[in-house]
KOLGU-4560 file (N, C-alpha, C; in nm, 3 decimals, padded with zeros to 5 digits):
<recs>
<n_xx: -00.889 n_yy: -01.883 n_zz: -01.701 ca_xx: -00.821 ca_yy: -01.795 ca_zz: -01.618 c_xx: -00.871 c_yy: -01.816 c_zz: -01.483 mol: A seq: 1 type: MET>
<n_xx: -00.787 n_yy: -01.843 n_zz: -01.373 ca_xx: -00.845 ca_yy: -01.841 ca_zz: -01.233 c_xx: -00.903 c_yy: -01.716 c_zz: -01.191 mol: A seq: 2 type: PRO>
<n_xx: -00.987 n_yy: -01.723 n_zz: -01.097 ca_xx: -01.047 ca_yy: -01.617 ca_zz: -01.021 c_xx: -00.958 c_yy: -01.589 c_zz: -00.888 mol: A seq: 3 type: LYS>
<n_xx: -00.916 n_yy: -01.474 n_zz: -00.861 ca_xx: -00.830 ca_yy: -01.442 ca_zz: -00.737 c_xx: -00.846 c_yy: -01.298 c_zz: -00.706 mol: A seq: 4 type: ARG>
<n_xx: -00.803 n_yy: -01.280 n_zz: -00.574 ca_xx: -00.825 ca_yy: -01.130 ca_zz: -00.529 c_xx: -00.706 c_yy: -01.039 c_zz: -00.580 mol: A seq: 5 type: GLN>
<n_xx: -00.759 n_yy: -00.918 n_zz: -00.622 ca_xx: -00.667 ca_yy: -00.819 ca_zz: -00.683 c_xx: -00.710 c_yy: -00.688 c_zz: -00.624 mol: A seq: 6 type: ILE>
<n_xx: -00.606 n_yy: -00.599 n_zz: -00.598 ca_xx: -00.650 ca_yy: -00.472 ca_zz: -00.557 c_xx: -00.714 c_yy: -00.385 c_zz: -00.655 mol: A seq: 7 type: VAL>
<n_xx: -00.821 n_yy: -00.317 n_zz: -00.619 ca_xx: -00.902 ca_yy: -00.235 ca_zz: -00.728 c_xx: -00.873 c_yy: -00.083 c_zz: -00.668 mol: A seq: 8 type: HIS>
<n_xx: -00.841 n_yy: 00.014 n_zz: -00.755 ca_xx: -00.825 ca_yy: 00.149 ca_zz: -00.711 c_xx: -00.945 c_yy: 00.233 c_zz: -00.788 mol: A seq: 9 type: ILE>
<n_xx: -01.017 n_yy: 00.289 n_zz: -00.717 ca_xx: -01.128 ca_yy: 00.376 ca_zz: -00.752 c_xx: -01.064 c_yy: 00.511 c_zz: -00.799 mol: A seq: 10 type: ASP>
<n_xx: -01.055 n_yy: 00.539 n_zz: -00.928 ca_xx: -00.977 ca_yy: 00.657 ca_zz: -00.968 c_xx: -01.054 c_yy: 00.797 c_zz: -00.937 mol: A seq: 11 type: GLN>
<n_xx: -01.184 n_yy: 00.778 n_zz: -00.918 ca_xx: -01.258 ca_yy: 00.899 ca_zz: -00.878 c_xx: -01.234 c_yy: 00.933 c_zz: -00.731 mol: A seq: 12 type: GLU>
<n_xx: -01.195 n_yy: 00.836 n_zz: -00.633 ca_xx: -01.170 ca_yy: 00.858 ca_zz: -00.508 c_xx: -01.018 c_yy: 00.880 c_zz: -00.477 mol: A seq: 13 type: LEU>
<n_xx: -00.922 n_yy: 00.850 n_zz: -00.564 ca_xx: -00.785 ca_yy: 00.851 ca_zz: -00.553 c_xx: -00.748 c_yy: 00.997 c_zz: -00.560 mol: A seq: 14 type: CYS>
<n_xx: -00.669 n_yy: 01.040 n_zz: -00.462 ca_xx: -00.621 ca_yy: 01.175 ca_zz: -00.459 c_xx: -00.478 c_yy: 01.205 c_zz: -00.491 mol: A seq: 15 type: ASN>
<n_xx: -00.414 n_yy: 01.082 n_zz: -00.532 ca_xx: -00.270 ca_yy: 01.084 ca_zz: -00.569 c_xx: -00.168 c_yy: 01.099 c_zz: -00.471 mol: A seq: 16 type: GLY>
<n_xx: -00.214 n_yy: 01.079 n_zz: -00.333 ca_xx: -00.115 ca_yy: 01.099 ca_zz: -00.233 c_xx: 00.009 c_yy: 01.002 c_zz: -00.213 mol: A seq: 17 type: CYS>
<n_xx: -00.024 n_yy: 00.889 n_zz: -00.280 ca_xx: 00.093 ca_yy: 00.781 ca_zz: -00.297 c_xx: 00.110 c_yy: 00.697 c_zz: -00.177 mol: A seq: 18 type: GLY>
<n_xx: 00.033 n_yy: 00.711 n_zz: -00.066 ca_xx: 00.038 ca_yy: 00.638 ca_zz: 00.064 c_xx: 00.034 c_yy: 00.483 c_zz: 00.022 mol: A seq: 19 type: ALA>
<n_xx: -00.027 n_yy: 00.442 n_zz: -00.083 ca_xx: -00.047 ca_yy: 00.296 ca_zz: -00.109 c_xx: 00.074 c_yy: 00.241 c_zz: -00.172 mol: A seq: 20 type: CYS>
<n_xx: 00.156 n_yy: 00.326 n_zz: -00.222 ca_xx: 00.274 ca_yy: 00.277 ca_zz: -00.299 c_xx: 00.380 c_yy: 00.204 c_zz: -00.206 mol: A seq: 21 type: VAL>
<n_xx: 00.418 n_yy: 00.268 n_zz: -00.086 ca_xx: 00.524 ca_yy: 00.199 ca_zz: -00.008 c_xx: 00.484 c_yy: 00.080 c_zz: 00.046 mol: A seq: 22 type: THR>
<n_xx: 00.360 n_yy: 00.034 n_zz: 00.089 ca_xx: 00.324 ca_yy: -00.099 ca_zz: 00.154 c_xx: 00.307 c_yy: -00.202 c_zz: 00.032 mol: A seq: 23 type: PRO>
<n_xx: 00.307 n_yy: -00.168 n_zz: -00.094 ca_xx: 00.291 ca_yy: -00.263 ca_zz: -00.189 c_xx: 00.449 c_yy: -00.311 c_zz: -00.223 mol: A seq: 24 type: CYS>
<n_xx: 00.485 n_yy: -00.414 n_zz: -00.144 ca_xx: 00.615 ca_yy: -00.470 ca_zz: -00.161 c_xx: 00.654 c_yy: -00.530 c_zz: -00.306 mol: A seq: 25 type: ALA>
<n_xx: 00.549 n_yy: -00.571 n_zz: -00.371 ca_xx: 00.565 ca_yy: -00.635 ca_zz: -00.499 c_xx: 00.586 c_yy: -00.527 c_zz: -00.627 mol: A seq: 26 type: GLU>
<n_xx: 00.558 n_yy: -00.413 n_zz: -00.577 ca_xx: 00.569 ca_yy: -00.300 ca_zz: -00.683 c_xx: 00.458 c_yy: -00.285 c_zz: -00.779 mol: A seq: 27 type: GLY>
<n_xx: 00.340 n_yy: -00.345 n_zz: -00.751 ca_xx: 00.222 ca_yy: -00.345 ca_zz: -00.844 c_xx: 00.149 c_yy: -00.216 c_zz: -00.853 mol: A seq: 28 type: ALA>
<n_xx: 00.176 n_yy: -00.127 n_zz: -00.750 ca_xx: 00.105 ca_yy: 00.010 ca_zz: -00.742 c_xx: 00.209 c_yy: 00.107 c_zz: -00.773 mol: A seq: 29 type: ILE>
<n_xx: 00.163 n_yy: 00.196 n_zz: -00.866 ca_xx: 00.261 ca_yy: 00.316 ca_zz: -00.897 c_xx: 00.172 c_yy: 00.436 c_zz: -00.911 mol: A seq: 30 type: VAL>
<n_xx: 00.238 n_yy: 00.542 n_zz: -00.893 ca_xx: 00.166 ca_yy: 00.673 ca_zz: -00.935 c_xx: 00.188 c_yy: 00.700 c_zz: -01.080 mol: A seq: 31 type: LEU>
<n_xx: 00.071 n_yy: 00.706 n_zz: -01.154 ca_xx: 00.085 ca_yy: 00.724 ca_zz: -01.302 c_xx: 00.105 c_yy: 00.873 c_zz: -01.345 mol: A seq: 32 type: GLY>
<n_xx: 00.112 n_yy: 00.887 n_zz: -01.477 ca_xx: 00.135 ca_yy: 01.033 ca_zz: -01.524 c_xx: 00.022 c_yy: 01.117 c_zz: -01.496 mol: A seq: 33 type: PRO>
<n_xx: -00.106 n_yy: 01.057 n_zz: -01.464 ca_xx: -00.215 ca_yy: 01.152 ca_zz: -01.432 c_xx: -00.212 c_yy: 01.186 c_zz: -01.282 mol: A seq: 34 type: ASP>
<n_xx: -00.114 n_yy: 01.136 n_zz: -01.201 ca_xx: -00.092 ca_yy: 01.175 ca_zz: -01.071 c_xx: -00.178 c_yy: 01.083 c_zz: -00.974 mol: A seq: 35 type: GLY>
<n_xx: -00.228 n_yy: 00.973 n_zz: -01.022 ca_xx: -00.317 ca_yy: 00.898 ca_zz: -00.944 c_xx: -00.258 c_yy: 00.740 c_zz: -00.943 mol: A seq: 36 type: LYS>
<n_xx: -00.281 n_yy: 00.662 n_zz: -00.833 ca_xx: -00.235 ca_yy: 00.532 ca_zz: -00.819 c_xx: -00.290 c_yy: 00.443 c_zz: -00.908 mol: A seq: 37 type: ALA>
<n_xx: -00.215 n_yy: 00.353 n_zz: -00.969 ca_xx: -00.272 ca_yy: 00.246 ca_zz: -01.054 c_xx: -00.201 c_yy: 00.116 c_zz: -01.027 mol: A seq: 38 type: HIS>
<n_xx: -00.261 n_yy: -00.009 n_zz: -01.044 ca_xx: -00.211 ca_yy: -00.128 ca_zz: -01.032 c_xx: -00.160 c_yy: -00.158 c_zz: -01.186 mol: A seq: 39 type: VAL>
<n_xx: -00.022 n_yy: -00.163 n_zz: -01.200 ca_xx: 00.022 ca_yy: -00.162 ca_zz: -01.334 c_xx: 00.032 c_yy: -00.291 c_zz: -01.399 mol: A seq: 40 type: ILE>
<n_xx: 00.011 n_yy: -00.398 n_zz: -01.320 ca_xx: 00.009 ca_yy: -00.542 ca_zz: -01.373 c_xx: -00.052 c_yy: -00.638 c_zz: -01.281 mol: A seq: 41 type: ASP>
<n_xx: -00.171 n_yy: -00.698 n_zz: -01.311 ca_xx: -00.226 ca_yy: -00.791 ca_zz: -01.224 c_xx: -00.150 c_yy: -00.902 c_zz: -01.171 mol: A seq: 42 type: ASP>
<n_xx: -00.046 n_yy: -00.953 n_zz: -01.256 ca_xx: 00.054 ca_yy: -01.058 ca_zz: -01.205 c_xx: 00.142 c_yy: -01.013 c_zz: -01.095 mol: A seq: 43 type: THR>
<n_xx: 00.160 n_yy: -00.883 n_zz: -01.070 ca_xx: 00.239 ca_yy: -00.833 ca_zz: -00.964 c_xx: 00.165 c_yy: -00.814 c_zz: -00.835 mol: A seq: 44 type: LEU>
<n_xx: 00.026 n_yy: -00.814 n_zz: -00.840 ca_xx: -00.040 ca_yy: -00.795 ca_zz: -00.733 c_xx: -00.079 c_yy: -00.923 c_zz: -00.650 mol: A seq: 45 type: CYS>
<n_xx: -00.044 n_yy: -00.942 n_zz: -00.525 ca_xx: -00.049 ca_yy: -01.072 ca_zz: -00.456 c_xx: -00.192 c_yy: -01.071 c_zz: -00.398 mol: A seq: 46 type: ASP>
<n_xx: -00.263 n_yy: -00.952 n_zz: -00.390 ca_xx: -00.389 ca_yy: -00.955 ca_zz: -00.322 c_xx: -00.390 c_yy: -00.945 c_zz: -00.172 mol: A seq: 47 type: GLY>
<n_xx: -00.266 n_yy: -00.919 n_zz: -00.106 ca_xx: -00.253 ca_yy: -00.927 ca_zz: 00.050 c_xx: -00.325 c_yy: -00.813 c_zz: 00.103 mol: A seq: 48 type: ALA>
<n_xx: -00.327 n_yy: -00.702 n_zz: 00.035 ca_xx: -00.412 ca_yy: -00.578 ca_zz: 00.075 c_xx: -00.341 c_yy: -00.472 c_zz: 00.173 mol: A seq: 49 type: GLY>
<n_xx: -00.212 n_yy: -00.499 n_zz: 00.196 ca_xx: -00.148 ca_yy: -00.403 ca_zz: 00.301 c_xx: -00.157 c_yy: -00.263 c_zz: 00.262 mol: A seq: 50 type: PHE>
<n_xx: -00.190 n_yy: -00.235 n_zz: 00.134 ca_xx: -00.214 ca_yy: -00.095 ca_zz: 00.083 c_xx: -00.346 c_yy: -00.044 c_zz: 00.124 mol: A seq: 51 type: CYS>
<n_xx: -00.454 n_yy: -00.128 n_zz: 00.161 ca_xx: -00.588 ca_yy: -00.075 ca_zz: 00.179 c_xx: -00.592 c_yy: 00.016 c_zz: 00.300 mol: A seq: 52 type: LEU>
<n_xx: -00.533 n_yy: -00.017 n_zz: 00.411 ca_xx: -00.558 ca_yy: 00.076 ca_zz: 00.522 c_xx: -00.498 c_yy: 00.199 c_zz: 00.540 mol: A seq: 53 type: ARG>
<n_xx: -00.406 n_yy: 00.217 n_zz: 00.441 ca_xx: -00.326 ca_yy: 00.349 ca_zz: 00.454 c_xx: -00.382 c_yy: 00.445 c_zz: 00.358 mol: A seq: 54 type: VAL>
<n_xx: -00.491 n_yy: 00.411 n_zz: 00.274 ca_xx: -00.554 ca_yy: 00.494 ca_zz: 00.189 c_xx: -00.654 c_yy: 00.608 c_zz: 00.253 mol: A seq: 55 type: CYS>
<n_xx: -00.619 n_yy: 00.744 n_zz: 00.252 ca_xx: -00.689 ca_yy: 00.834 ca_zz: 00.327 c_xx: -00.826 c_yy: 00.848 c_zz: 00.269 mol: A seq: 56 type: PRO>
<n_xx: -00.859 n_yy: 00.812 n_zz: 00.139 ca_xx: -00.981 ca_yy: 00.841 ca_zz: 00.085 c_xx: -01.072 c_yy: 00.715 c_zz: 00.071 mol: A seq: 57 type: THR>
<n_xx: -01.002 n_yy: 00.597 n_zz: 00.099 ca_xx: -01.094 ca_yy: 00.482 ca_zz: 00.074 c_xx: -01.103 c_yy: 00.433 c_zz: -00.069 mol: A seq: 58 type: GLY>
<n_xx: -01.004 n_yy: 00.480 n_zz: -00.135 ca_xx: -01.011 ca_yy: 00.451 ca_zz: -00.294 c_xx: -00.972 c_yy: 00.304 c_zz: -00.321 mol: A seq: 59 type: ALA>
<n_xx: -00.902 n_yy: 00.227 n_zz: -00.233 ca_xx: -00.847 ca_yy: 00.087 ca_zz: -00.256 c_xx: -00.954 c_yy: -00.008 c_zz: -00.194 mol: A seq: 60 type: LEU>
<n_xx: -00.969 n_yy: -00.121 n_zz: -00.266 ca_xx: -01.061 ca_yy: -00.220 ca_zz: -00.218 c_xx: -00.996 c_yy: -00.353 c_zz: -00.285 mol: A seq: 61 type: SER>
<n_xx: -01.044 n_yy: -00.463 n_zz: -00.230 ca_xx: -01.008 ca_yy: -00.598 ca_zz: -00.294 c_xx: -01.125 c_yy: -00.653 c_zz: -00.358 mol: A seq: 62 type: ILE>
<n_xx: -01.097 n_yy: -00.689 n_zz: -00.492 ca_xx: -01.206 ca_yy: -00.745 ca_zz: -00.572 c_xx: -01.161 c_yy: -00.898 c_zz: -00.610 mol: A seq: 63 type: GLU>
<n_xx: -01.267 n_yy: -00.967 n_zz: -00.621 ca_xx: -01.228 ca_yy: -01.123 ca_zz: -00.672 c_xx: -01.293 c_yy: -01.111 c_zz: -00.820 mol: A seq: 64 type: THR>
<n_xx: -01.177 n_yy: -01.152 n_zz: -00.908 ca_xx: -01.208 ca_yy: -01.154 ca_zz: -01.046 c_xx: -01.114 c_yy: -01.238 c_zz: -01.120 mol: A seq: 65 type: ARG>
<n_xx: -01.141 n_yy: -01.273 n_zz: -01.257 ca_xx: -01.051 ca_yy: -01.339 ca_zz: -01.336 c_xx: -00.926 c_yy: -01.262 c_zz: -01.341 mol: A seq: 66 type: GLU>
<n_xx: -00.817 n_yy: -01.327 n_zz: -01.332 ca_xx: -00.693 ca_yy: -01.248 ca_zz: -01.343 c_xx: -00.583 c_yy: -01.359 c_zz: -01.352 mol: A seq: 67 type: ALA>
<n_xx: -00.469 n_yy: -01.322 n_zz: -01.432 ca_xx: -00.362 ca_yy: -01.419 ca_zz: -01.422 c_xx: -00.303 c_yy: -01.441 c_zz: -01.287 mol: A seq: 68 type: PRO>
<n_xx: -00.233 n_yy: -01.553 n_zz: -01.266 ca_xx: -00.189 ca_yy: -01.587 ca_zz: -01.128 c_xx: -00.081 c_yy: -01.496 c_zz: -01.096 mol: A seq: 69 type: ALA>
<n_xx: -00.057 n_yy: -01.472 n_zz: -00.968 ca_xx: 00.042 ca_yy: -01.385 ca_zz: -00.908 c_xx: 00.191 c_yy: -01.445 c_zz: -00.962 mol: A seq: 70 type: PHE>
<n_xx: 00.271 n_yy: -01.361 n_zz: -00.999 ca_xx: 00.395 ca_yy: -01.405 ca_zz: -01.050 c_xx: 00.503 c_yy: -01.349 c_zz: -00.957 mol: A seq: 71 type: ASP>
<n_xx: 00.553 n_yy: -01.425 n_zz: -00.856 ca_xx: 00.648 ca_yy: -01.369 ca_zz: -00.754 c_xx: 00.773 c_yy: -01.348 c_zz: -00.827 mol: A seq: 72 type: ALA>
<n_xx: 00.820 n_yy: -01.424 n_zz: -00.917 ca_xx: 00.940 ca_yy: -01.397 ca_zz: -00.997 c_xx: 00.937 c_yy: -01.259 c_zz: -01.059 mol: A seq: 73 type: HIS>
<n_xx: 00.820 n_yy: -01.238 n_zz: -01.125 ca_xx: 00.815 ca_yy: -01.106 ca_zz: -01.200 c_xx: 00.811 c_yy: -00.982 c_zz: -01.099 mol: A seq: 74 type: ALA>
<n_xx: 00.760 n_yy: -01.007 n_zz: -00.975 ca_xx: 00.764 ca_yy: -00.901 ca_zz: -00.876 c_xx: 00.894 c_yy: -00.879 c_zz: -00.828 mol: A seq: 75 type: ALA>
<n_xx: 00.979 n_yy: -00.987 n_zz: -00.814 ca_xx: 01.125 ca_yy: -00.973 ca_zz: -00.777 c_xx: 01.204 c_yy: -00.901 c_zz: -00.886 mol: A seq: 76 type: GLU>
<n_xx: 01.171 n_yy: -00.945 n_zz: -01.005 ca_xx: 01.249 ca_yy: -00.873 ca_zz: -01.113 c_xx: 01.204 c_yy: -00.730 c_zz: -01.126 mol: A seq: 77 type: GLU>
<n_xx: 01.098 n_yy: -00.688 n_zz: -01.113 ca_xx: 01.051 ca_yy: -00.549 ca_zz: -01.106 c_xx: 01.125 c_yy: -00.473 c_zz: -01.006 mol: A seq: 78 type: ARG>
<n_xx: 01.143 n_yy: -00.535 n_zz: -00.884 ca_xx: 01.209 ca_yy: -00.454 ca_zz: -00.778 c_xx: 01.363 c_yy: -00.447 c_zz: -00.805 mol: A seq: 79 type: GLN>
<n_xx: 01.413 n_yy: -00.541 n_zz: -00.862 ca_xx: 01.553 ca_yy: -00.539 ca_zz: -00.911 c_xx: 01.576 c_yy: -00.428 c_zz: -01.012 mol: A seq: 80 type: GLU>
<n_xx: 01.489 n_yy: -00.425 n_zz: -01.103 ca_xx: 01.493 ca_yy: -00.328 ca_zz: -01.224 c_xx: 01.469 c_yy: -00.185 c_zz: -01.177 mol: A seq: 81 type: GLN>
<n_xx: 01.377 n_yy: -00.162 n_zz: -01.099 ca_xx: 01.315 ca_yy: -00.029 ca_zz: -01.067 c_xx: 01.352 c_yy: 00.019 c_zz: -00.914 mol: A seq: 82 type: HIS>
<n_xx: 01.404 n_yy: -00.088 n_zz: -00.847 ca_xx: 01.425 ca_yy: -00.052 ca_zz: -00.691 c_xx: 01.293 c_yy: -00.038 c_zz: -00.617 mol: A seq: 83 type: GLY>
<n_xx: 01.291 n_yy: -00.027 n_zz: -00.504 ca_xx: 01.172 ca_yy: -00.022 ca_zz: -00.422 c_xx: 01.100 c_yy: 00.109 c_zz: -00.438 mol: A seq: 84 type: PRO>
<n_xx: 00.982 n_yy: 00.107 n_zz: -00.445 ca_xx: 00.890 ca_yy: 00.232 ca_zz: -00.469 c_xx: 00.878 c_yy: 00.283 c_zz: -00.330 mol: A seq: 85 type: GLN>
<n_xx: 00.931 n_yy: 00.396 n_zz: -00.304 ca_xx: 00.946 ca_yy: 00.439 ca_zz: -00.158 c_xx: 00.886 c_yy: 00.581 c_zz: -00.146 mol: A seq: 86 type: TYR>
<n_xx: 00.781 n_yy: 00.607 n_zz: -00.056 ca_xx: 00.746 ca_yy: 00.730 ca_zz: -00.013 c_xx: 00.769 c_yy: 00.727 c_zz: 00.131 mol: A seq: 87 type: ILE>
<n_xx: 00.845 n_yy: 00.810 n_zz: 00.187 ca_xx: 00.869 ca_yy: 00.806 ca_zz: 00.336 c_xx: 00.750 c_yy: 00.832 c_zz: 00.419 mol: A seq: 88 type: ALA>
<n_xx: 00.743 n_yy: 00.747 n_zz: 00.515 ca_xx: 00.632 ca_yy: 00.767 ca_zz: 00.619 c_xx: 00.693 c_yy: 00.790 c_zz: 00.748 mol: A seq: 89 type: GLN>
<n_xx: 00.602 n_yy: 00.848 n_zz: 00.848 ca_xx: 00.640 ca_yy: 00.879 ca_zz: 00.973 c_xx: 00.520 c_yy: 00.843 c_zz: 01.075 mol: A seq: 90 type: LYS>
<n_xx: 00.566 n_yy: 00.809 n_zz: 01.188 ca_xx: 00.467 ca_yy: 00.778 ca_zz: 01.302 c_xx: 00.401 c_yy: 00.898 c_zz: 01.322 mol: A seq: 91 type: CYS>
<n_xx: 00.247 n_yy: 00.897 n_zz: 01.339 ca_xx: 00.183 ca_yy: 01.012 ca_zz: 01.350 c_xx: 00.186 c_yy: 01.066 c_zz: 01.495 mol: A seq: 92 type: HIS>
<n_xx: 00.254 n_yy: 00.991 n_zz: 01.584 ca_xx: 00.250 ca_yy: 01.031 ca_zz: 01.726 c_xx: 00.399 c_yy: 01.099 c_zz: 01.754 mol: A seq: 93 type: ARG>
<n_xx: 00.496 n_yy: 01.020 n_zz: 01.722 ca_xx: 00.631 ca_yy: 01.077 ca_zz: 01.759 c_xx: 00.716 c_yy: 01.131 c_zz: 01.655 mol: A seq: 94 type: CYS>
<n_xx: 00.671 n_yy: 01.092 n_zz: 01.522 ca_xx: 00.742 ca_yy: 01.156 ca_zz: 01.407 c_xx: 00.859 c_yy: 01.061 c_zz: 01.371 mol: A seq: 95 type: GLY>
<n_xx: 00.862 n_yy: 00.949 n_zz: 01.430 ca_xx: 00.994 ca_yy: 00.849 ca_zz: 01.395 c_xx: 00.964 c_yy: 00.786 c_zz: 01.248 mol: A seq: 96 type: ALA>
<n_xx: 01.061 n_yy: 00.799 n_zz: 01.168 ca_xx: 01.057 ca_yy: 00.739 ca_zz: 01.037 c_xx: 01.101 c_yy: 00.592 c_zz: 01.026 mol: A seq: 97 type: GLY>
<n_xx: 01.077 n_yy: 00.531 n_zz: 00.912 ca_xx: 01.122 ca_yy: 00.391 ca_zz: 00.905 c_xx: 01.245 c_yy: 00.347 c_zz: 00.937 mol: A seq: 98 type: GLU>
<n_xx: 01.342 n_yy: 00.447 n_zz: 00.923 ca_xx: 01.474 ca_yy: 00.412 ca_zz: 00.943 c_xx: 01.507 c_yy: 00.411 c_zz: 01.103 mol: A seq: 99 type: ASP>
<n_xx: 01.409 n_yy: 00.460 n_zz: 01.179 ca_xx: 01.415 ca_yy: 00.460 ca_zz: 01.320 c_xx: 01.331 c_yy: 00.373 c_zz: 01.401 mol: A seq: 100 type: GLN>
<n_xx: 01.214 n_yy: 00.315 n_zz: 01.344 ca_xx: 01.131 ca_yy: 00.229 ca_zz: 01.404 c_xx: 01.041 c_yy: 00.156 c_zz: 01.305 mol: A seq: 101 type: ALA>
<n_xx: 00.994 n_yy: 00.038 n_zz: 01.347 ca_xx: 00.900 ca_yy: -00.029 ca_zz: 01.264 c_xx: 00.766 c_yy: 00.045 c_zz: 01.265 mol: A seq: 102 type: VAL>
<n_xx: 00.712 n_yy: 00.072 n_zz: 01.143 ca_xx: 00.593 ca_yy: 00.148 ca_zz: 01.139 c_xx: 00.473 c_yy: 00.047 c_zz: 01.099 mol: A seq: 103 type: LEU>
<n_xx: 00.347 n_yy: 00.061 n_zz: 01.152 ca_xx: 00.226 ca_yy: -00.013 ca_zz: 01.108 c_xx: 00.118 c_yy: 00.076 c_zz: 01.069 mol: A seq: 104 type: LEU>
<n_xx: 00.044 n_yy: 00.054 n_zz: 00.955 ca_xx: -00.071 ca_yy: 00.114 ca_zz: 00.924 c_xx: -00.169 c_yy: 00.126 c_zz: 01.028 mol: A seq: 105 type: PRO>
<n_xx: -00.250 n_yy: 00.222 n_zz: 01.055 ca_xx: -00.368 ca_yy: 00.234 ca_zz: 01.142 c_xx: -00.455 c_yy: 00.336 c_zz: 01.094 mol: A seq: 106 type: CYS>
<n_xx: -00.581 n_yy: 00.319 n_zz: 01.147 ca_xx: -00.689 ca_yy: 00.432 ca_zz: 01.126 c_xx: -00.743 c_yy: 00.490 c_zz: 01.248 mol: A seq: 107 type: ARG>
<n_xx: -00.762 n_yy: 00.612 n_zz: 01.244 ca_xx: -00.815 ca_yy: 00.688 ca_zz: 01.365 c_xx: -00.886 c_yy: 00.799 c_zz: 01.325 mol: A seq: 108 type: THR>
<n_xx: -01.000 n_yy: 00.837 n_zz: 01.378 ca_xx: -01.087 ca_yy: 00.949 ca_zz: 01.344 c_xx: -01.115 c_yy: 00.967 c_zz: 01.193 mol: A seq: 109 type: SER>
<n_xx: -01.116 n_yy: 00.863 n_zz: 01.119 ca_xx: -01.139 ca_yy: 00.869 ca_zz: 00.971 c_xx: -01.012 c_yy: 00.886 c_zz: 00.894 mol: A seq: 110 type: GLY>
<n_xx: -00.907 n_yy: 00.888 n_zz: 00.957 ca_xx: -00.768 ca_yy: 00.905 ca_zz: 00.886 c_xx: -00.688 c_yy: 00.779 c_zz: 00.872 mol: A seq: 111 type: GLN>
<n_xx: -00.615 n_yy: 00.751 n_zz: 00.776 ca_xx: -00.526 ca_yy: 00.650 ca_zz: 00.761 c_xx: -00.393 c_yy: 00.708 c_zz: 00.789 mol: A seq: 112 type: SER>
<n_xx: -00.333 n_yy: 00.645 n_zz: 00.892 ca_xx: -00.187 ca_yy: 00.699 ca_zz: 00.949 c_xx: -00.098 c_yy: 00.586 c_zz: 00.969 mol: A seq: 113 type: LEU>
<n_xx: 00.026 n_yy: 00.609 n_zz: 01.011 ca_xx: 00.123 ca_yy: 00.522 ca_zz: 01.046 c_xx: 00.148 c_yy: 00.543 c_zz: 01.196 mol: A seq: 114 type: TRP>
<n_xx: 00.196 n_yy: 00.424 n_zz: 01.272 ca_xx: 00.224 ca_yy: 00.441 ca_zz: 01.405 c_xx: 00.345 c_yy: 00.347 c_zz: 01.420 mol: A seq: 115 type: VAL>
<n_xx: 00.445 n_yy: 00.394 n_zz: 01.506 ca_xx: 00.573 ca_yy: 00.307 ca_zz: 01.518 c_xx: 00.528 c_yy: 00.202 c_zz: 01.639 mol: A seq: 116 type: CYS>
<n_xx: 00.606 n_yy: 00.103 n_zz: 01.660 ca_xx: 00.585 ca_yy: 00.011 ca_zz: 01.751 c_xx: 00.615 c_yy: 00.049 c_zz: 01.891 mol: A seq: 117 type: THR>
<n_xx: 00.693 n_yy: 00.164 n_zz: 01.899 ca_xx: 00.712 ca_yy: 00.220 ca_zz: 02.036 c_xx: 00.587 c_yy: 00.290 c_zz: 02.075 mol: A seq: 118 type: ARG>
<n_xx: 00.517 n_yy: 00.351 n_zz: 01.993 ca_xx: 00.397 ca_yy: 00.443 ca_zz: 02.038 c_xx: 00.266 c_yy: 00.341 c_zz: 02.039 mol: A seq: 119 type: CYS>
<n_xx: 00.268 n_yy: 00.234 n_zz: 01.979 ca_xx: 00.167 ca_yy: 00.145 ca_zz: 01.965 c_xx: 00.117 c_yy: 00.106 c_zz: 02.097 mol: A seq: 120 type: LEU>
<n_xx: 00.184 n_yy: 00.071 n_zz: 02.201 ca_xx: 00.134 ca_yy: 00.021 ca_zz: 02.345 c_xx: 00.043 c_yy: 00.137 c_zz: 02.394 mol: A seq: 121 type: PRO>
<n_xx: 00.094 n_yy: 00.260 n_zz: 02.371 ca_xx: 00.008 ca_yy: 00.385 ca_zz: 02.425 c_xx: -00.121 c_yy: 00.376 c_zz: 02.366 mol: A seq: 122 type: ALA>
<n_xx: -00.122 n_yy: 00.340 n_zz: 02.223 ca_xx: -00.266 ca_yy: 00.345 ca_zz: 02.173 c_xx: -00.351 c_yy: 00.234 c_zz: 02.198 mol: A seq: 123 type: LEU>
<n_xx: -00.293 n_yy: 00.127 n_zz: 02.225 ca_xx: -00.368 ca_yy: 00.009 ca_zz: 02.275 c_xx: -00.412 c_yy: 00.012 c_zz: 02.429 mol: A seq: 124 type: ILE>
<n_xx: -00.322 n_yy: 00.059 n_zz: 02.520 ca_xx: -00.372 ca_yy: 00.065 ca_zz: 02.650 c_xx: -00.411 c_yy: 00.201 c_zz: 02.696 mol: A seq: 125 type: HIS>
<n_xx: -00.398 n_yy: 00.305 n_zz: 02.615 ca_xx: -00.449 ca_yy: 00.432 ca_zz: 02.646 c_xx: -00.364 c_yy: 00.520 c_zz: 02.724 mol: A seq: 126 type: GLY>
</recs>
C-alpha cells in the first residue's frame, strides 16, 4: 500500500461545528452520529487540506501514512448519491453568503473564518 497524505481529525479537539465539511469537495468528511467530524473513507480524501484552515479548534491536520490510493471516481459517485455536503458559510466582514460572492477561508485572531473576495482587498491593504 502506498504512503500518501490523508486528513486526520483529532476527536478530542473536534467540537462538531461542521466547518470542515463544506470545503471537502470529495465528501470524505462527514459529521458522525457522535456529532463530530470523521473521514469516512481514505480513498475519498485527496489530501489537499482545504478543510484545515477553517477548523476553529485546530483538530485537523495532514498525516502521511499508508493508505489506499485516492479514488476520484468514488468521490464523484458519492457526490452523485448523497449530493454535496453543505453547511452555509458567510463572510465574517459583510455577511455575504456563497450564493452572493466567492468565499475563501482565512484565520485572524486565532479564529478560522470566511472572507468574500470583495472584502479581501481591505484585509490585504488595510
